[in-house]
N, C-alpha and C positions, 0 to 999 in steps of 0.2 A: 843347413837349410838350403834346399835347392830352389831355384826359382821355377815358377809354374810356367805352363805354356804362355808365350807371348800373344797378347790379343791381336787379332788381325785388323789392320787398318780398314777403314770402311770402303775406299776405293779399290781394296784388293779382292773384295767379294764381287765374283763375276757378275751376278744378277743384278746386284746394286749398281755396278758399273754401267751395265746395260740400260737400266732404267734411267740412270742420271744423264747418259748421253742422249737418250731419246726425249727426255724432258727438255734438255738444253735446245735440241733440234725443234721441239714444239714450241719453245719460247722464241726462237729465231723466226719460225714461221708466223707466229702471232705478231711480232714486231714488223715484220716486212709487210703483212697484210694490213695492219693498221695504218703504218705509214703509206702504204698505197692508197688506202681508202681516204686518207687526209690529203694526199697529193692529187689524186684524181677528182675529189669533190663530187661523188655520185649523189644526185638530188639534193645537193646543197648541204652535205653532211658537214664539211669543214666550216662552212659559214654558221651552221647551226651550233656547232661545238664551241667555236670561238666567239661568238656573240653572246655566250652565257657569261656571267659575271666570275664563274670558277671553272674555267675550262679543263683544269688539271683533273678534276674529279671525274668529268665525263670521259676524259682519255684514259684515266686510270681504270674506270669500270669496264670500258671497251676493251682495253689491253688485258685486264684480268679475265674477262669472260672469254676472250680469244685464246688467252694462254691456257686456261682450264681445259678448253675444248681441244686445241691442237696438241697440248702436252699429253693429255690422256689418250688421244688417238694414236699419237706416235708411240707411246708406251705399250698400248694394247696390241698395236701392229707387231712390235717387236717381241711380245710375249707370244702371240699367236705363231709367229714365225719360226719359233724354238724348235717345234717338232719337225719341221720340213727338212728334206735332205738337201744338200748342195746340188745334186745332179737330178734336177726335176725333168730334164729332157730325156733321161733314160726311162724307157717304157719297160719296167720290170714287173708289171702286173700280169704278164702273160700275153697270149695272142688271142685275137678275136676269130671266132668260128661262127660262120653263118648257119643257123639252125633252120631246119625245115619243119614248118608247123603245119599240120593238116587242120583246115578249118571246115566245119560243117556249115552247109548253107540253109 
């Protein structure tokens, strides 16, 4: 009895690894933004959050919503960038030619 093909580990799948890395970047951006909002206290947000009897719920909801937003944005940007070439500076679409057009008045 021969062993079958070995199942691939999840992080060896390139697309999953790309999405996981960008999701982690989105999580980092969300943590930095929520931390910055609490540190800078715009419009009294920190006072509003910490004056509540359960500030963990408010911070969790704020962090979760930013996590979903920035995580999905980072993953979507990575997916959309897959089709682009590395040499975007090279103008390989041809040359521009000025055309003369006659217009009747």
